[in-house]
C-alpha positions in Angstrom: 140.1 198.0 40.4 140.7 198.6 36.6 142.2 201.5 34.8 139.9 203.1 32.2 141.5 203.8 28.8 139.6 206.2 26.7 141.0 206.4 23.2 141.1 205.0 19.8 141.0 201.4 18.5 142.6 201.3 15.0 144.1 199.1 12.4 147.6 200.3 11.4 149.1 199.9 8.0 152.8 200.5 8.5 155.2 201.1 5.7 159.0 201.6 5.6 160.7 204.1 3.3 164.3 203.2 3.0 165.6 206.8 2.5 165.1 210.0 4.4 162.0 212.1 3.8 164.3 215.2 3.6 165.9 213.7 0.5 162.6 213.3 -1.2 160.8 216.6 -0.3 162.1 219.9 -1.7 161.9 222.5 1.0 161.2 225.3 -1.4 158.3 223.4 -3.1 156.2 222.6 0.0 153.4 224.8 -1.4 153.2 222.6 -4.5 154.1 219.2 -3.1 153.5 216.0 -5.2 155.6 213.2 -3.9 155.4 209.4 -3.7 157.4 207.2 -1.4 158.4 203.7 -2.5 157.7 201.4 0.5 158.8 197.9 -0.2 157.9 196.8 3.3 154.2 196.8 4.4 152.5 195.3 7.4 149.0 195.5 8.9 148.8 195.7 12.7 146.4 196.1 15.6 146.8 199.6 16.9 145.2 202.7 18.2 146.2 204.5 21.4 143.7 202.7 23.6 144.5 199.3 22.2 148.2 199.8 22.5 148.1 201.2 26.0 145.8 198.4 27.2 148.1 195.8 25.6 151.1 197.1 27.5 149.3 197.5 30.7 148.2 193.9 30.5 151.8 192.8 30.0 152.6 194.5 33.3 149.8 192.6 35.1 147.5 195.6 35.2 143.7 195.6 34.6 142.9 197.7 31.5 139.3 198.6 30.6 139.0 200.1 27.1 136.3 202.7 26.3 136.3 203.1 22.5 134.2 202.9 19.3 134.8 200.6 16.4 133.2 199.8 13.0 131.8 197.0 10.9 135.3 195.5 10.3 136.2 195.3 14.0 135.6 191.6 14.7 139.3 190.4 14.4 140.3 193.1 16.9 137.5 192.2 19.3 138.5 188.5 19.1 142.1 189.5 19.9 141.0 191.4 23.0 139.0 188.4 24.1 142.1 186.2 23.6 144.3 188.6 25.6 141.7 188.8 28.4 141.2 192.6 28.0 137.8 193.9 28.8 135.8 195.2 25.8 132.5 195.8 27.6 132.8 199.5 27.0 133.7 199.2 23.3 130.7 200.1 21.1 130.3 199.0 17.5 128.9 201.3 14.8 128.0 199.1 11.8 127.7 202.0 9.3 131.3 203.0 9.9 134.8 201.5 9.5 137.1 201.1 12.5 139.7 203.9 12.5 142.6 203.3 10.2 146.2 204.7 10.4 148.6 204.6 7.4 152.1 205.2 8.8 155.2 205.6 6.7 158.6 205.6 8.6 161.9 206.8 7.0 165.5 205.8 7.7 165.7 208.2 10.6 162.5 207.0 12.2 160.6 210.1 11.2 157.0 209.3 10.5 154.2 210.6 8.1 150.8 209.4 9.0 147.4 209.6 7.3 144.5 208.8 9.6 140.8 207.9 8.9 138.8 208.3 12.1 135.8 206.3 11.1 133.8 205.1 14.1 136.1 207.0 16.4 134.0 210.1 15.6 131.2 208.6 17.6 133.3 208.2 20.8 131.4 211.0 22.5 128.4 208.6 22.7 130.3 206.6 25.4 130.0 207.8 29.0 132.6 207.2 31.6 129.8 206.6 34.2 128.7 203.5 32.3 132.1 201.9 32.7 131.6 201.1 36.4 134.1 201.7 39.2 137.7 202.6 38.0 140.7 203.6 39.9 142.4 205.8 37.3 141.8 206.8 33.7 143.6 208.2 30.7 142.0 210.4 28.0 144.1 209.6 25.0 143.7 210.6 21.3 140.2 209.9 20.2 137.3 211.7 18.5 137.4 215.4 19.4 134.0 215.5 21.1 134.7 212.2 22.8 137.9 213.6 24.4 136.1 216.6 25.7 133.2 214.5 27.0 135.4 211.9 28.8 137.6 214.5 30.4 134.5 216.2 31.8 133.0 212.9 32.9 136.2 211.9 34.8 136.3 215.3 36.5 132.6 215.1 37.4 133.1 211.6 38.9 136.3 212.6 40.7 138.3 210.0 38.8 141.9 211.0 38.5 143.0 211.0 34.9 146.0 211.5 32.6 145.3 214.0 29.7 147.3 212.6 26.8 146.4 214.8 23.7 149.0 213.2 21.4 148.3 213.7 17.7 144.9 215.0 18.6 146.3 218.2 20.1 145.9 220.3 17.0 142.1 219.8 17.1 141.8 222.0 20.2 142.0 225.7 20.7 144.2 227.2 23.4 141.2 227.8 25.7 140.1 224.1 25.3 143.5 222.9 26.1 143.6 225.0 29.2 140.3 223.5 30.2 141.7 220.0 29.8 144.6 220.9 31.9 142.4 222.3 34.6 140.3 219.2 34.7 143.2 216.7 34.5 145.3 215.2 37.3 148.3 214.6 35.1 149.3 215.7 31.6 151.6 213.6 29.3 153.0 214.9 26.0 156.1 214.3 23.9 158.6 217.2 23.5 157.1 218.4 20.2 153.6 218.3 21.7 154.9 220.2 24.7 156.0 223.0 22.4 152.7 223.1 20.7 150.8 223.0 24.0 152.7 225.9 25.4 152.3 227.9 22.2 148.6 227.4 22.1 147.8 227.9 25.7 150.3 230.7 26.4 151.4 228.7 29.5 155.0 227.7 30.2 155.7 224.1 31.2 156.2 225.2 34.8 152.9 227.0 34.8 151.2 223.8 33.4 152.9 221.7 36.1 151.5 224.0 38.8 148.0 223.3 37.6 148.3 219.5 37.7 149.9 216.9 40.0 152.5 216.2 37.4 153.4 217.0 33.8 155.4 214.3 31.9 157.3 215.3 28.8 158.9 212.4 26.9 162.0 213.2 24.9 162.7 210.1 22.8 166.3 208.9 23.2 166.9 211.7 25.7 164.5 210.1 28.2 161.8 212.1 29.9 161.2 215.0 32.3 158.6 214.9 35.0 157.5 218.3 36.3 155.6 218.8 39.5 155.0 221.9 41.5 157.8 220.9 43.8 160.5 219.4 41.6 161.7 218.2 38.2 162.8 214.6 37.8 164.9 213.6 34.9 164.3 210.0 33.6 167.0 208.4 31.6 166.2 206.5 28.4 166.7 202.8 28.8 168.9 201.4 26.0 166.9 199.3 23.6 168.1 195.8 22.5 167.4 197.0 18.9 165.8 200.1 17.4 163.2 198.7 14.9 160.0 200.6 15.0 158.9 203.7 17.1 155.2 203.1 16.5 153.4 202.8 19.8 156.4 203.6 22.0 154.5 206.6 23.6 151.6 204.3 24.3 153.9 201.8 26.0 155.3 204.6 28.1 151.8 205.7 29.2 151.0 202.1 30.2 154.0 202.2 32.5 152.6 205.5 34.0 149.2 204.0 34.6 150.7 200.9 36.3 153.0 202.9 38.5 150.3 205.4 39.5 147.8 202.7 40.1 150.2 200.8 42.4 151.4 203.8 44.4 154.9 204.0 43.0 156.9 207.2 43.4 157.4 209.3 40.3 161.0 208.3 39.7 160.1 204.6 39.7 157.0 205.2 37.6 159.0 207.2 35.0 161.7 204.5 34.9 159.2 201.8 34.4 157.5 203.8 31.6 160.9 204.4 30.0 161.6 200.7 30.1 158.3 199.8 28.5 159.1 202.2 25.6 162.5 200.6 25.2 161.0 197.1 25.1 158.4 198.2 22.5 160.8 199.9 20.1 162.7 196.6 19.6 159.6 195.1 17.8 157.6 195.9 14.7 154.1 197.3 15.3 152.5 198.4 18.5 151.5 195.0 20.0 154.0 192.4 18.9 156.4 192.5 21.9 155.4 190.0 24.5 157.6 189.9 27.6 156.0 188.4 30.7 155.7 190.4 33.9 158.6 188.6 35.5 160.8 189.4 32.5 159.9 193.1 32.8 160.7 193.1 36.5 164.1 191.5 35.8 164.8 194.0 33.0 163.9 196.9 35.4 166.4 195.5 38.0 169.1 195.2 35.4 168.5 198.8 34.2 168.1 200.5 37.6 169.6 198.2 40.2 166.5 197.9 42.4 163.3 195.9 42.4 159.9 197.2 41.5 
């Protein structure tokens, strides 16, 4: 049975700034900022949270089913999904809009500044989870604001367990709305910065959030991840990457590992380790969807990192 991935489909324009942002931005002039970054390297990639998660889940041998909205310029992306064998039956095209576009600049320390045009993503609430057919598990990832609210409610109404992954969409929601998401969700996944914002806005501690869901996962970059449940906290080590090239999409790769582990009944330690491995594999490649290990290679890399088989 497939995993439903509710989130954005986007084209990413990725640029590299060879210096540090901190050297180009005057801290005492943030109220009057006017800065340009010279970016000699530029690439255009297939991206968006739903697209990236689905791509990584497919690498693992999972069955991703994307629910998203795209615009008049989406045909190359749709053709790519067909080539990859990823279902696009629940992707709707809005001809009057453009597909979402992200413009991402990365500095020498892998800090990122992103400008995002939502485009057709703003119509995501017109998709209904019930129309996707039977699914085993879902994730509500960054998408149009109304769409995220709609899809979380849909999953709860249909008794579909789901991961709430607010990501960069977190600032769109009030504290009360975020508490509502948490109460509907089965799992919550955030990075360490988002965890701080989530606790600030909701007034809940991480332990209190963990008591309201089956598990709370907090990724911590090179420090690994923490998995909180009502009963325990599991520390997941970071898997050393072959190279550190581009962090874009690493969180999505991690979430694909979560979906695969949960869908296949793995324990949390194994699920977290697989997710960490997927992030490590992704960071060694440019863009969110250019790494291409087969399932057997992923399994061997897991064994090499953790000394047991999936």
